N, C-alpha and C positions, 0 to 999 in steps of 0.2 A: 504493500500500500504506500503510494507516494505522499509527499507533504500536502499536496492539494486535496487529496481524498481525506486525509486526516483533518485538515482545516474545515472542509465541508461537513464532515461528520460532527465536529465540535459545534459548528454553527447550528446544525440541525438539532443537536441535543439541547443547546442553550435556548434555541427558539421554542422548543417544546416546553422547557422549564418556564420560560417567560409567559408562554401561552397559558400554562397551568396556573401561574400566579394570577393572571388577569381573570381567568374563569372562576377559580375556586377561592381566591383570597379577597379580591376586590368586591365581588358580589354586585356588580353593576347590573343595569337592566340589559336584557338580551340584545337589543339593537346596538347599544354602545359597545357591548362585548364583541359582537361580530364585526363591527367596524374596526376595532383595534386589532382583532385577529387578522383581518385582511391586511392592515398596515404591516403587521409582523410577517405575514406570508410573503408580501411583495417586496419588502425591504428588510430582510433579516438583520438582526443586531442593531442596525441603525434605527429600525423601527422601534426597538425598545428604548433607545436613547430619546427618541421623539416622545414615546410614552411617558418616560420619567419627567420630561419637561412639561408635558401638556395634561397628564392624566392622574396625578396623585389624588387619592381619596381623602377629602377633608371632612367627610360627613360625621366622623367621630371626634373632630377637633373642637376644643373649647377656646375659640379665638378671641371672643369679645367678653371682657370682664370689666366690672366697675365695682369696687368694694363699697361704694356709697349708693349703689343702684336702688336699694330698698328705701333710701331716703328721698329719692326723686319723686316728683309729682306724678310722673308717668307710672311708676310702680304702684303708688297709692291708688291712683284712679283705676288702674287695671284690676287690682285686687277687689276694690269696691264694686266695680262693674261686673266682674265674673261672679261674685257672690249673688248679685241681683239676677244674673242670667241663669245660674243654676237653680235659683229659687223661683224662677219665672216671674220675678217682680220688676223686670226691666221694661220700661214703657217709654220709648222715645216720643217726642211730640212732633217730630218731622214725619210727614205722611209717607215720603219715599222710604224712610228708614222703617217705619211701621210695616210697610208692604214687603220689606226685605229683611226681616228679623233673622232669618236663617243665615244670610250672608254675614250679618254683623256677628252672630253667634260663632260662625265658622272662624272668622278672623280673631275674635276675642279669645276663644279657647285655644286655637291652634297657634296663634302668633302673639298672644297677649296684646293685641291691637286695641287701644282705647278708642271708643266711639265718642265723638264730641260734636255737638250741633250748634255751637255758638260762633261759627267761623264765617268770615268774609273772604271771598275768593275772587281774585282777578285772573282772567284768562289772558295769557300772553302768547301770541302765535307768530310774532315777527322778531327777528334777532335784535334789530335796532331798538324796538319798543321794549324788549325784555331787559337789555343792558342799560338803557337810559333810566328805566324804573329802578333797577338795582343800584345804579350809581347814586341816584337820588337818596335811596334808603341808606347807603353807605355814608354819604355826607351827613345824614341826620342822626347817625348812630350815637348813642350816649354812653354805653358801657362796654359792649363786646360785639365782635363780628366773627362768626364761624363759617368758613368757606370750604366746600368740598366739591371737587370736580374730577371726573375720570380723565379728561383731557384739558390741559392748559398749554397753549402754544406760545412760542417766543415771537409772536407777530404783533402787529399794532394793537389788536384787541387784547391779547394777553398782557402787553405792556401797559395799556390804559387801565386795566383792572388793577394791576399791581401798583401803579402810581396812585390810584384812588385809595387802596388799602394802606400804602405807605404813608400817605398824608394823614390818615386817621390814626395810624400807630404813633406818628410823631405828636399827635394831639393827646396821647395818653389812653386811647381806646385799646383794649386788649384784642388783638387780631390774630387768629389762627388760620392757616391755610393747609389743607390736606389734599394730596393728589396721588393718583395711581402711577407707579413708575412706568409701566408698559404703555399706558395711554398717553402719558406725558414724557415719553422717553427722550425727547430732545432737550428737556430742561436740565440745567446745571445749577449748582449753588450760586454761581455768579449772577444768574438771572434774578436772584432774590437778595442780592447784597444790600441794596438801599433799604429794602423792607426789613431785613434782619437787623441792620444798623439802627433802624427806627424803633426796634423793640418787638417787631412781629415775630411769629413763630411758624415754622413749617414742619410737616411730617409727611413721610412717603409710605404708601401702602405696599407691602410685600416687595421691598427693595431687593436688588441682586446681592447675593452674598459673595459672588465671584464676578469679576469683571466680564461683561458681555454674556454672562450665563445666569439665567433666572430659573431656579428649580420650581417656581410656582408660576410659570409662564401662562398657564391656562386659567388661573383663578385670579380674576382681577376685580377691583372695586369699581363698578360701573355707575355708582350713585352720583347724583348731582344735587347738592343741597347748599343752601345758604341760610343761616339763622342770625338775625340781628336783634340784639338786646332781649332775646327770648320772646319777642313779641311778633316778629315778622319772619316768615319762612318762605323759601323758594324751593321748588323741585320740579323736575320734568326732563325734557330731552336735550336741552341746549348745553353744550360744553362751552369752552372759552377758546375762540380762535376766529380768524377773519372769515372762514367759510360759513360760520354760524350767523354772521350778519350779512350774508349774501354777496360777498365780494370775491368769491372764488371763481376763476374761469372754468374750472373743471365741473363744478356742481351748479353754478348759477344761483338762482334764488333758493334760499334754504327755508323750507317750511317745517316748523317744529311746534311743539306745544309745551308750555311751561305754566305753572300756576304760582301766584303770590298769595300767601295765606296769612290772615290775622285771626287769632282765636286759640282755643285750647289745643287744637291739632298741632300747633307749633311746638308744644311740649314734647311730642313724640319725635319730631324732627330733631329737636335739641338732644334728646337722649340718644337717638341713633348716631348723631355726630360725635357725641362724647364717647360712646362705645367704640366707634371707628377710630377716633383720635387716640384713645388709650391703647388700642391694639398697635397702631402704626408708630406712635411716639415712644411707647414703652413706659410712659409716665402718666399715672392716673390723674385726671382732672378731679379734684376734690369737690364734694357737693357744696353748692352755693345757691341759696334761695334766689339770688339775683338772676340765675339762669332760668328761673321759672316764675316770672312776675305774674301777678294776678291779671288775667286777660280782660280786656274790655269786650263786652258782648256787642260786637259790631254787625254780626250777620246771623244767619240761620242755616247755613249749609252744614249738613252732617258729613263728617269725614272720619275715616280710619286710615292711619299710616301703617302700611304693611311692608315689612322687609323680608328678604329671602337671600339664600346663599348656599354654597356647597357644604357649609358646616351644619346645616339644619337637616333634619330627617325628612321633612315634608317640603314640597315645592309650593310654598305658601301663595305666591302671586298666581301661579298657574291654576291651582285649585280654586282660587277666587274667580279667575276668568271663567273656568268651567262652570262654576255655580251660577255666575251671572248669565252665561249663554243658555244653560238649561232652564233658567227661570224666565226666559224671554217669551212673551206672548205675541209681540208684533214685529220687532226689529232688533237687529244687532249690526252695529257699524264699527268697523275696525280700521285704524290707520297704523301701519307699521312699516319700517324700512326693510325688515326681513320677516318672511313668513315661512318658518320651518317648524310647524307644530308636530308634537309627538302624536301617537295613535289616540291617546285619550282626548286631547283637545280637538284633534281633527274629527273624531267621532262625535263630540259634543256639537260641533258646527254642522256636521252632516245631519244629525238628529234634528237640530233647529230647522234646517232647510226642509227636511222631510215632514216636519210638523207644521209647515205653512208659515214659518217665521221668515221675514225678509232679511237675508244676510248680505251685507255689503262689505267689501274688502277693498282697501286702497293701498297700493304699493308703488314704489318709484319706478321710473322707466330706465334708470341707469344704475350701474353697480358702484358701490364703494369697496366691496369685497367680491371678487368674481365668483368663487365657488358658492358663496352664500346667495348670490344673485341667481345663479342657475338652479340651485336647490329651491329657492323661492318660487321660480317659475314652474318647477315640477309640481310643487304642492298647490300652486294656483290652479293648475289643471284639475286637481281633485275637487276643488271648490266649485269650479265651473260645471263639472259633471254632476255635482250634488244640487245644482240649481242656484248657486250664489251669484251675485253681481260683482264682478271684479273690475276695478278702475285702475288704470295706469296713469300715475301723476306725471304730467309733462312740463309743468312750468319750470321746474328745477329739480331739487331733491327733497323728498318728503321723509323726515326723520322722526315725526310724531309717533308716540306710543300711547294710543288712546283706544278705548272701547266704550261704546254707549249702548245701553240696552233699554228699549221701550221709551227712550227719551226721559227716563226716570232716574236711573243710576248710571254711573260712569266711573272710569278709572283713567288717571293721568300719571305717568311716572317715567321710570328709566328702563323698564323691562320691555324688550322686544318679544315678538312671538317666535321664539326659537329655543332650542335646547340649551344654548349657551346662557341665555338670560335666566332660564328656569332652573338650571342645575349647576352651572359653572361660575357665573358672575355673582357678585354681591350687588343686589338691586334694592330699590325702594319705590313703592307706588302709593299714591293717594287714591283710595276708593271713596267716591263721593255720592252722597244720597241727597239729591236735590233736583226737582223737576226743571226749575229755571236754568240752573247751570247745565244740566244734561241737554236741555233743548238748545242752548247756545252752542254746545259742542256739535250737536246734530246739524244745526244751521251752518256751522263752519265746514262740516263734511260736505254738505250740499253745495256750498260755495266752491270748495275745492274740486268738485265734479266738473265745474266749468273749465278747469285747467287740466282735465283728465280725459282719457279715452276709455270707453267701455270695451273691454275685451270679450269677444264672443267665443263660445265653445267651437264654432266652426273655424274661426280664425286660428284659434289655438291648435286645433286638430291638424291644420295644414302648415304648421311651422316646419322649417327646414330640418332635414335629417341630422345635420351636424349639431343643431341646437338640441335635438332629442338626445344625442349621445352625451353632450355636456351635462344636460339635466340628469341623465341616468347615473353618471359618475358622481355628480355632486349629491344626488339623493342618497346614494349608497353610503357616502361619507357624512351625511347630514347629522347623525347622532353625535359626531365629534367636531363639527364645524364651530 
């Protein structure tokens, strides 16, 4: 036996061991397991290196800790609310919430998500509008500013944000900025020099332990949140960069959806930021009642803030979507840049279609990630066959992550309709119980239809053969995209 045969035999044995580890030790779902086995089969050894970088199992990890969590208003409200839910004494005054108690119960019990109905919500769908509103709130901050984004770029938009935060730090405001290393991989410490010199603080989520190698490459913090003085909160799809204000030649106009919240729901965003900051910085933020000031009752929108990630046993945001879809009586409208649902969510949408519910889906006409784009088109075909209406947004790039059911309940957040958002990324969504707000989202969807093309099943069925091949390959890999 020559050296080549020996090496091939060793590779074969190692591949079998690696495959056994994936199948028997990780206990992933079947689709993900088969996708990784295919990677191992086609690129032996190197495939396992890719697996180590992209597919560690964090479901048993306790990543987020806060020794003072029990002191926080979020913890107190959650305990009180759950006691009422268990005793069937929970009675919201909001009509939309009353009609969807099961969804509130689901999030409260499964995610300890506090339901609050004293919130005022602004809907922000344009980048310039969103950032101008944020800069105004930053200028008016009195105590602290907590900023968290998946992507912060070193361009004019990123610099403008940091200049605004630096100015407030110089004024004595306590400012913290948290970003994800992979999403913001172009950032260096020099970018934050003036901010740090002014007394600002930064933290990096899952930084590389070795230069150019990140062993948690596939598990990223995709959340976008800003909390100002514990009174104002922002979350949604916008990151920080020139493309998000529509000045990118590649993407053109950027259509996204963000919300600005005042009310008790801000407490949950605050707690989520503190948990993420403590994990990334390694230094606990101690409890301070100033982080949870008594909110003014400015509105009546019911909200639950729901977070999810690979550290949790349940795909919290996904099961919330499924519950919403299965509760639909008239309509479901979804906007998402990526549509790669797993079997459970796809079945929920099919069931809605077959039950006479009008299901509307809007996706972009251009990719920002090629494999994800082709996998999206493949799953779009399944929706067309089920009877859904599929709109291809043509004005620019649609990055909104929204769902509206019966124009009564809705969700706005950071989670896309894909396996990555449901299982791999750390995400946060606001589930909103309010007819007026949900109707506004529905009207925006209708307005976006004017800039979209309705894709027909006949047109989809006659797509080119090379497109079908790309779709098939991408769909095969969709559990790990």
